[in-house]
N, C-alpha and C positions, 0 to 999 in steps of 0.2 A: 431552870436556870437564871441565875441569878443575876444582878442587872450589869456587874463587872465584866462579868464571861461573855455576855452578850455584846455590850458596848466593847469590849476590846475584839472579839469576832468579827465586828463591821468594820471596825478598824483595820483588821488585819486583810479582810476582802479587799477594801478599795486599794489598801498599801502594797501587800503582800502577796496574796495568793490565791484569791476571790475571782469570779467568774459571773458572778449571780446578777448583780444588777446591772453593770456596766459590760459585761460579758469579758472584761479583762481589767489590770490593775498596774501601779503604778511600776512594778515591778517588772510586769511583763511589755509594758509599755515602755519602758526609759533603757531595759538591759542591752538591747542592739542596735539603739539609735546611737551613730555616728557623732563626733565632735562637730563633724561640718553642718549635718543634719539640725541637731541640739542650738548652732548657733546662727543660724539661717534666719533673716528677720523676714517676714510679708509683710508688707506695708508698716502700720503701725503697730501690729501684735507682737506683745510678748514673744518671746522667744521657746523655744522648751526648757533649755538651759536657766532662763530666768526664772520661768515658772516651778521648776523641778528646786532652783535655791529659794523661790518664795514659801514652797510647799513647807519645805526642810527648817526653813526660818521658824515658822510655827510650830511643829513636831519639836523643834528642838528646847525651844522656848516655855513649852508646853510641859517638856519635860522636865525641865530645869526646875520649876512650879511645884509639878511629885516628888520631884525627889527634895523638898522644902525650900529651893530659891526663891529668887522674888523673881515677879514678873517685870521684868524690865524687856519686852521685844515691844515694837511699835511701829504703826501700821508704817510710817513715814520711811522705816528703814525696810520693809520686807520685799524689796525689789531692789537694792544694793547690792547686788553680787558681786565679790571678787575676780578680775577678769581671767578668764577660763581662754588659755592659750596654747595650752600644748593639750595632747591626748589623755595624757597622764592628767591633768586639771578636770577634762569632764569624767574622767573614770574615778577621780579622786571623790566629785561632788555626788557621781552616784553612789558611791561605797558608803560615803556620809548618810546619804540620804537613806539606804536601806538600812544601814546600823541602825540609825538613830529610830528610824520606822519600827525596825523590832523589836527596840527597848523601849518603844512608847508604849506599843500594843500589850509586851508584858509587863507594864509598870500601870496598865490600867486594866489588866486584868488580875493584879492583887488589891487592886481597891476593895474596900468593903463597900457596901450600900450605903453606909451613913456616910463614910468619905466621898461616894460622889451623891449624895441629897446634899453634902452640906457646902457653904457657900463657897465661889472660886474665887478664893485671896479676900472677895470683898463681898458684901450682899449686893453690890450694885450690877458686879459681873454674873449673878445668879448664880446657880450651882454647878459643882463640878460638872453632872453627867450632862447638863444644858451646854456647857462647856465642849464637851466631848462633843455630842451631838452635833452642835454647829463644826466642829473640825470635819467630821464625817461630810456633811453638808459642802464644806469649802473643798475638800479631798476631791470630789465628786465633780466639781462647778471645772475645777483645772484639770482634771483627768480627763474631761473632754476635750477642755480646749489641747490638750498635749495632741488627745487621737486625730483632730480635726486637721491640728498642723500638721502632722506626719503623712497623711494620707495626700493633703496638700503636695508637699515637697516629694513625698515618695511615688505618686502616682501621675505628677506632672499636671 
């Protein structure tokens, strides 16, 4: 198996349909979450909606780069979620997440090993593969938070 297929399979697992590492994935964890649960804040923790936005901010930004666009994402904006007021707003946020995730996985699958080993935009960012590995780790980190928040809110 080449590196791009291996990497895209790992991304697909955490984002869309895997169960091996965390026994769940973003799609399964978010699919049936209501807007009320998604927006409920526990103390100073981020909400499920904000974490969903946050991960998709990076997915969409990396997808733009892989499509030849600029690296224009900034950490300081990664939690600046637009207001989620209606059920439609929440469903649109989830739908965008799932669509962007699917595109991202397919884009990574289409990369050659040479593209994965090449610098990501600039040498200072390391290789494309290193950035994809970091994204997988980042996804699992926040998936764990989402699962814990859901358990607290749904089980009282």
